[in-house]
C-alpha positions as CSV (number, residue, x, y, z in Angstrom):
1,M,130.4,132.8,-0.8
2,Y,133.9,134.2,-0.1
3,K,136.8,133.2,-2.3
4,K,139.0,132.2,0.6
5,S,137.7,130.7,3.8
6,I,139.6,129.2,6.7
7,K,137.9,127.5,9.7
8,I,139.7,127.2,13.0
9,L,138.2,125.2,15.9
10,V,139.2,126.4,19.4
11,P,138.2,123.8,22.1
12,A,138.9,126.0,25.1
13,G,140.9,128.9,26.5
14,A,143.7,126.6,27.5
15,L,144.5,122.9,27.6
16,G,143.4,121.8,31.1
17,I,140.3,123.9,31.2
18,P,137.2,121.7,30.7
19,F,135.4,121.8,27.4
20,D,132.0,120.5,26.2
21,D,132.5,117.1,24.4
22,E,129.3,117.5,22.5
23,A,130.2,121.0,21.4
24,L,133.6,119.6,20.2
25,T,131.8,117.0,18.2
26,N,129.6,119.7,16.7
27,G,132.7,121.7,15.8
28,I,134.3,118.8,13.9
29,K,131.1,118.4,11.9
30,Q,131.8,121.9,10.5
31,K,134.9,120.6,8.8
32,P,137.5,122.9,10.3
33,D,141.0,123.3,8.8
34,L,142.8,123.3,12.1
35,I,142.3,122.7,15.8
36,A,144.2,125.3,17.9
37,I,144.4,125.6,21.6
38,D,146.6,127.6,24.1
39,G,148.7,125.7,26.7
40,G,149.4,128.4,29.2
41,S,150.3,132.0,30.2
42,T,152.1,134.0,32.8
43,D,148.9,134.4,34.8
44,S,150.1,132.0,37.6
45,G,153.3,133.9,38.2
46,P,157.0,133.4,37.5
47,Y,157.5,130.0,39.2
48,Y,156.6,127.9,36.1
49,L,158.9,129.8,33.7
50,G,161.5,129.9,36.4
51,T,161.5,126.1,36.7
52,G,160.4,125.2,33.2
53,T,157.5,123.2,34.5
54,S,153.7,123.0,33.9
55,K,151.1,124.1,36.5
56,Y,148.6,121.5,35.2
57,S,148.3,117.9,36.3
58,R,150.1,115.6,33.8
59,N,147.2,113.1,34.0
60,A,144.6,115.8,33.3
61,T,146.7,117.2,30.5
62,K,147.0,113.7,29.0
63,T,143.3,113.0,29.3
64,D,142.2,116.2,27.5
65,W,145.0,116.0,24.9
66,N,144.0,112.4,24.1
67,K,140.5,113.6,23.3
68,L,141.8,116.2,21.0
69,M,144.2,113.8,19.3
70,K,141.5,111.3,18.7
71,I,139.1,113.8,17.2
72,R,142.0,115.2,15.1
73,N,142.7,111.7,13.7
74,E,139.0,111.3,12.8
75,A,139.0,114.7,11.0
76,K,142.4,114.3,9.5
77,I,143.4,117.9,10.2
78,P,146.3,119.4,12.1
79,L,146.2,119.9,15.9
80,L,148.2,122.9,17.3
81,I,149.1,123.9,20.8
82,G,150.9,127.1,21.7
83,T,152.7,127.9,25.0
84,A,152.9,124.2,25.7
85,G,153.1,123.2,29.4
86,T,152.1,126.6,30.9
87,C,155.4,128.5,30.3
88,G,156.4,127.3,26.8
89,T,160.1,126.5,27.6
90,S,162.0,123.8,25.8
91,S,161.5,121.5,28.8
92,T,157.7,121.8,28.6
93,V,157.6,121.3,24.9
94,D,159.6,118.1,25.5
95,W,157.1,117.2,28.3
96,M,154.2,117.7,25.9
97,L,156.0,115.7,23.2
98,E,156.5,112.9,25.6
99,I,152.7,112.9,26.4
100,T,151.9,112.9,22.7
101,K,154.1,110.0,22.0
102,E,152.6,108.0,24.9
103,I,149.1,108.6,23.6
104,A,150.1,107.7,20.0
105,Q,151.6,104.4,21.2
106,E,148.5,103.6,23.2
107,N,146.3,104.4,20.3
108,N,148.6,102.6,17.8
109,E,148.8,105.8,15.8
110,K,151.6,106.9,13.4
111,L,152.2,110.7,13.5
112,K,154.3,113.5,12.2
113,I,154.9,116.0,15.0
114,A,156.5,119.4,14.7
115,T,158.0,121.1,17.8
116,L,158.8,124.8,17.9
117,K,161.1,125.8,20.7
118,T,161.1,129.6,21.5
119,D,163.9,129.7,24.1
120,L,166.7,132.2,23.5
121,T,170.1,131.7,25.0
122,K,171.7,134.2,27.4
123,G,174.5,134.7,24.8
124,F,172.0,135.6,22.1
125,I,170.2,138.0,24.5
126,L,173.5,139.6,25.6
127,K,174.5,140.2,22.0
128,Y,171.2,141.9,21.1
129,F,171.4,143.9,24.4
130,D,174.8,145.2,23.4
131,Y,173.4,146.1,19.9
132,G,170.6,148.1,21.5
133,K,167.9,145.9,20.1
134,I,166.2,145.1,23.4
135,K,163.7,147.9,24.4
136,P,161.6,148.2,27.5
137,L,157.9,148.3,27.4
138,E,155.9,150.6,29.7
139,G,156.5,149.6,33.4
140,A,159.4,147.3,32.5
141,P,162.0,146.6,35.2
142,K,165.6,147.7,34.6
143,I,167.9,145.0,33.2
144,D,171.6,144.7,32.9
145,K,174.1,142.0,32.0
146,K,174.1,140.5,35.5
147,I,170.3,140.1,35.5
148,I,170.4,138.5,32.0
149,N,173.1,136.1,33.2
150,D,171.0,135.3,36.3
151,C,168.0,134.2,34.3
152,S,166.9,130.6,34.6
153,N,164.8,130.7,31.4
154,I,164.3,133.3,28.7
155,V,161.6,132.9,26.0
156,A,160.3,135.0,23.2
157,L,156.6,134.9,22.2
158,A,156.3,133.5,18.7
159,G,154.2,135.4,16.2
160,A,152.3,134.3,13.2
161,E,155.3,133.9,11.0
162,Q,157.0,131.3,13.2
163,I,153.7,129.4,13.7
164,Q,153.1,129.5,9.9
165,K,156.5,127.9,9.4
166,A,155.6,125.1,11.8
167,I,152.3,124.5,10.0
168,D,154.0,124.4,6.7
169,T,155.8,121.2,7.8
170,K,152.5,119.5,7.2
171,A,152.8,117.9,10.6
172,D,149.7,116.2,12.1
173,I,150.5,117.8,15.5
174,I,152.4,121.0,16.2
175,I,153.7,121.6,19.7
176,A,154.9,125.2,20.1
177,G,156.7,126.9,22.9
178,R,155.8,130.3,24.2
179,S,153.5,132.0,21.7
180,T,151.1,134.9,21.6
181,D,147.6,133.7,22.2
182,T,146.5,135.1,18.9
183,A,149.4,133.8,16.7
184,I,148.3,130.2,16.9
185,I,144.8,131.1,15.6
186,S,145.7,133.8,13.1
187,A,148.7,132.1,11.4
188,L,146.8,129.7,9.1
189,A,144.2,132.4,8.1
190,I,147.0,134.9,7.2
191,S,149.0,132.3,5.2
192,N,145.9,131.5,3.1
193,G,145.3,135.1,2.1
194,C,142.5,136.0,4.6
195,N,142.0,139.7,5.7
196,L,145.0,140.5,7.9
197,G,143.0,142.7,10.3
198,S,140.3,140.2,10.6
199,A,142.7,137.3,11.2
200,W,144.3,139.1,14.1
201,H,141.0,140.4,15.5
202,G,139.2,137.1,15.2
203,A,142.2,135.4,16.9
204,K,142.0,137.8,19.8
205,I,138.2,137.1,20.2
206,A,138.9,133.3,20.1
207,E,142.0,133.2,22.4
208,C,139.9,132.2,25.4
209,G,137.5,129.8,23.7
210,A,133.9,130.7,24.5
211,L,134.7,133.5,26.9
212,A,133.4,136.0,24.3
213,T,129.9,134.3,24.3
214,T,126.9,134.1,26.7
215,N,128.2,130.8,28.1
216,P,132.0,131.0,28.6
217,N,132.2,127.5,30.3
218,S,131.0,125.8,27.1
219,G,134.5,126.3,25.7
220,V,134.3,125.4,22.0
221,I,134.0,128.0,19.3
222,L,134.4,128.0,15.5
223,M,136.1,130.9,13.8
224,E,135.7,131.3,10.0
225,F,138.1,133.8,8.4
226,D,137.8,135.1,4.8
227,E,138.9,138.1,2.6
228,T,136.7,140.7,4.3
229,G,136.1,139.6,7.9
230,F,135.4,136.8,10.3
231,T,132.5,135.0,11.8
232,V,132.4,133.6,15.3
233,T,130.1,130.7,16.2
234,P,129.9,128.9,19.5
235,M,129.5,125.1,19.1
236,S,127.4,124.5,22.2
237,K,123.7,124.6,21.4
238,K,123.1,126.5,24.7
239,T,125.5,129.2,23.8
240,K,125.3,132.4,21.7
241,A,127.7,135.0,20.5
242,T,126.3,138.5,20.5
243,P,127.8,141.8,19.1
244,Y,128.2,142.9,22.7
245,S,129.9,139.7,23.9
246,V,132.3,139.7,20.9
247,S,133.2,143.4,20.9
248,A,133.7,143.5,24.7
249,H,136.5,140.9,24.5
250,M,138.9,143.5,23.2
251,L,138.9,144.8,26.8
252,Y,140.2,141.5,28.1
253,E,143.9,141.7,29.2
254,N,144.3,144.7,26.9
255,A,145.2,148.3,27.9
256,N,143.5,149.8,24.8
257,P,140.2,148.3,23.7
258,Y,140.9,149.4,20.1
259,I,144.6,148.6,19.6
260,L,146.4,145.3,20.0
261,Y,150.2,145.0,19.5
262,E,151.5,141.8,18.0
263,P,154.8,140.7,16.5
264,G,155.3,142.7,13.3
265,G,152.6,145.3,13.7
266,Y,149.4,146.2,15.5
267,L,145.6,145.7,15.1
268,D,143.2,148.6,15.0
269,V,139.5,147.7,15.6
270,S,138.2,151.3,16.0
271,K,136.2,151.0,12.7
272,A,135.1,147.3,13.1
273,K,131.4,146.6,12.7
274,Y,129.7,143.7,14.6
275,K,126.6,142.2,13.1
276,K,124.4,139.4,14.4
277,I,123.8,137.1,11.4
278,N,121.7,134.4,13.1
279,D,120.6,133.2,16.5
280,S,124.1,132.3,17.6
281,S,126.7,133.8,15.3
282,V,128.3,137.2,14.9
283,R,130.0,138.7,11.8
284,V,132.8,141.2,12.1
285,E,134.3,143.4,9.4
286,G,136.4,146.6,9.2
287,S,139.4,145.6,11.4
288,K,142.7,147.0,10.2
289,W,146.3,145.6,10.5
290,Y,149.2,148.0,10.3
291,K,152.7,146.6,9.7
292,D,155.6,148.0,11.6
293,N,158.9,148.8,9.9
294,K,160.7,146.8,12.6
295,Y,159.9,143.3,13.6
296,T,159.9,142.7,17.4
297,L,159.0,139.8,19.7
298,K,158.1,140.2,23.4
299,L,160.6,138.6,25.8
300,E,159.8,136.9,29.1
301,G,162.5,135.8,31.6
302,T,162.8,134.8,35.2
303,R,165.6,134.6,37.8
304,L,165.9,133.0,41.2
305,V,165.7,135.6,44.0
306,G,165.4,133.4,47.2
307,Y,163.6,130.7,49.0
308,Q,160.4,130.8,51.0
309,T,158.8,129.2,54.0
310,I,155.2,130.1,55.0
311,S,153.3,129.7,58.3
312,L,149.5,130.1,58.8
313,V,147.7,130.8,62.0
314,L,144.0,131.2,62.6
315,V,142.6,133.9,64.9
316,R,139.1,133.9,66.3
317,D,139.4,135.9,69.5
318,D,137.3,139.0,68.8
319,H,139.8,141.3,70.6
320,Y,142.7,140.2,68.4
321,V,140.5,140.2,65.2
322,K,139.6,143.9,65.8
323,N,143.2,144.8,66.7
324,V,145.0,142.6,64.2
325,Q,147.2,145.3,62.7
326,K,148.5,146.2,66.2
327,W,149.2,142.5,66.7
328,I,150.9,142.3,63.3
329,S,153.2,145.2,64.3
330,K,154.1,143.5,67.5
331,L,154.9,140.2,65.7
332,K,157.2,142.2,63.3
333,N,159.0,143.9,66.2
334,S,159.4,140.6,68.0
335,F,160.8,138.9,64.9
336,K,163.2,141.8,64.3
337,R,164.6,141.5,67.8
338,K,164.9,137.7,67.8
339,S,166.4,137.5,64.2
340,K,169.3,139.7,65.2
341,I,170.2,137.4,68.1
342,S,169.8,134.3,65.9
343,N,171.8,135.5,63.0
344,L,168.7,135.7,60.8
345,C,168.5,139.4,60.3
346,D,168.8,139.1,56.5
347,V,165.5,137.1,56.3
348,E,162.6,139.1,55.1
349,L,159.2,138.7,56.9
350,E,155.9,139.6,55.3
351,L,152.6,139.2,57.1
352,R,149.3,139.1,55.3
353,V,145.8,139.1,56.9
354,V,143.3,136.8,55.1
355,G,139.9,138.4,55.6
356,N,141.3,141.9,55.7
357,N,144.0,142.9,53.1
358,A,145.8,139.7,51.9
359,T,144.9,140.4,48.3
360,L,145.3,144.2,47.9
361,G,147.5,145.1,50.8
362,E,147.6,148.9,51.3
363,L,145.3,149.4,48.3
364,E,142.4,147.6,50.1
365,P,139.5,150.2,50.2
366,F,137.6,148.5,53.1
367,K,139.6,148.9,56.3
368,N,137.1,147.3,58.8
369,I,137.1,143.6,59.3
370,N,133.6,142.1,59.1
371,S,134.4,138.6,60.2
372,N,134.6,136.5,63.4
373,E,137.7,134.7,62.1
374,I,140.8,135.8,60.2
375,A,144.1,134.1,59.2
376,V,147.6,135.5,59.3
377,I,150.1,134.2,56.7
378,A,153.7,134.7,57.6
379,I,156.0,134.6,54.6
380,F,159.7,134.2,55.2
381,T,162.2,134.9,52.3
382,A,165.8,134.0,52.6
383,K,168.9,133.1,50.5
384,N,168.4,129.4,51.1
385,Q,165.6,127.1,52.2
386,K,167.2,126.2,55.5
387,K,167.4,129.8,56.6
388,A,163.8,130.5,55.7
389,N,162.6,127.5,57.6
390,E,164.7,128.5,60.7
391,A,163.2,131.9,60.6
392,A,159.6,130.5,60.5
393,K,160.4,128.3,63.5
394,L,161.7,131.4,65.3
395,L,158.4,133.1,65.0
396,N,156.3,129.9,65.8
397,P,155.8,130.6,69.5
398,D,154.7,134.2,68.8
399,L,152.2,133.2,66.2
400,L,150.7,130.8,68.7
401,H,150.9,132.8,72.0
402,L,152.1,136.4,71.6
403,P,149.8,138.7,73.8
404,L,148.8,142.1,72.5
405,T,149.8,143.8,75.7
406,K,151.9,142.9,78.7
407,N,149.0,142.8,81.2
408,E,146.6,140.5,79.5
409,P,146.4,136.7,79.6
410,M,148.6,134.8,77.1
411,P,146.3,133.9,74.1
412,T,146.4,130.6,72.2
413,F,145.6,130.7,68.5
414,A,145.2,127.8,66.0
415,F,147.6,126.2,63.6
416,P,145.6,124.4,60.9
417,F,148.3,121.8,60.5
418,S,151.4,120.4,62.2
419,P,154.1,121.4,61.7
420,P,152.9,124.9,60.7
421,E,156.0,125.7,58.7
422,V,155.6,124.8,55.0
423,D,158.7,125.1,52.8
424,K,157.4,126.8,49.6
425,G,160.6,126.4,47.8
426,P,162.4,128.6,45.3
427,L,161.1,132.2,44.6
428,F,161.4,133.6,41.1
429,E,160.7,137.0,39.7
430,F,160.0,138.2,36.2
431,C,162.8,140.4,34.9
432,F,161.8,141.1,31.4
433,H,159.0,143.2,30.0
434,H,160.8,144.1,26.9
435,T,160.9,143.5,23.1
436,I,163.7,142.3,21.0
437,E,164.1,143.5,17.4
438,I,165.1,140.8,14.9
439,N,165.9,140.9,11.2
440,D,164.7,137.4,10.2
441,P,161.5,136.3,11.9
442,Y,161.5,132.9,10.2
443,N,164.7,131.5,11.5
444,I,165.0,132.7,15.1
445,F,163.6,129.6,16.8
446,C,164.3,125.8,16.7
447,L,161.8,123.9,14.5
448,E,162.1,120.1,14.5
449,V,160.0,117.3,13.0
450,H,159.5,114.0,14.7
451,K,158.0,110.9,13.1
452,I,156.6,108.2,15.3
């Protein structure tokens, strides 16, 4: 038996993704020390960070969070969520806190709740920018003071140290802003003296729940950390972890399958050994953690760059399906001509062909269309919503009737809804892929305790 052992129960890859209720019950029976779950990511694009909102349904979030709060209360252990509300801004931390208070009131439950807000002010960022403490990662866009000032939200990804401080409040529930997926799982193991390399490696394996198993949709896994390694055990009886499924997860969202950079250092799993210890569990030892001389946090920020309206038209005519790129070119030329006359020449038009290259664009390897029906999405980007909508209406007749050549009958295509113009709203872009070097990792964020 190992001298120090910490058990972390991970119900799913993110709150809002379904998990197996029976597996969750099985996990609680193993007497975990903490329930940890992620609340979001940047996978769904910059809009949510730009607006400080969640992509998930409030009702669905409340339903799943209620389940976790009830099982936490039964087990009398802390419940921790990182990157609350998809983007992890102060507004979504508050949103998650509001949901938590509602549930507590409905269940007649008294709670101590810690909130960790990881937003950084523009003034703070500008100061560190002037100090030369903000460095670009590979492929980062260029930033300057104007871009920083234009940002709607800027967050830093919390590491293990900041999560540890929140756990140390002895709160029943911890709601953290933007965090690394691994920090919320590794923090308790690290603070209890478990092997550093194994804590980070195991946290990486557990970040997406049961994704590193034979049945990813089962969701719930139990991670046990100690002084020499970690053990991963799926909690669904129909699920197994194998050396292959566990080791392969280092490839997930990671440029190097052996190295993982985190706040304060990096993980090296090149000498890790994966061993099957029973029918469903895998033991891992040999991972190494290397501490950096400088402590850095990754930054994420967004700024508003315009407004969009989209139109969608369906094309079934075989002649137009086969010659869609020629038709697209004609649509662009028509819009260019009309937009000059209508004082809309500063509106950007993008046309994507669903069924041909809407996903990969010019990178699409298959050039031929093997379908009897395609859809053309017209995306209009302007400085304001009214202008984007006006531009969409300008192209409306062409999307419906523009002939490929002068001498052929006027075609009629199909709009799937009326009106075909849909105002998409504000358009944001990511403007940070940088790190910020800080001297005191324990006091950079706002940590508050709420008693209800």
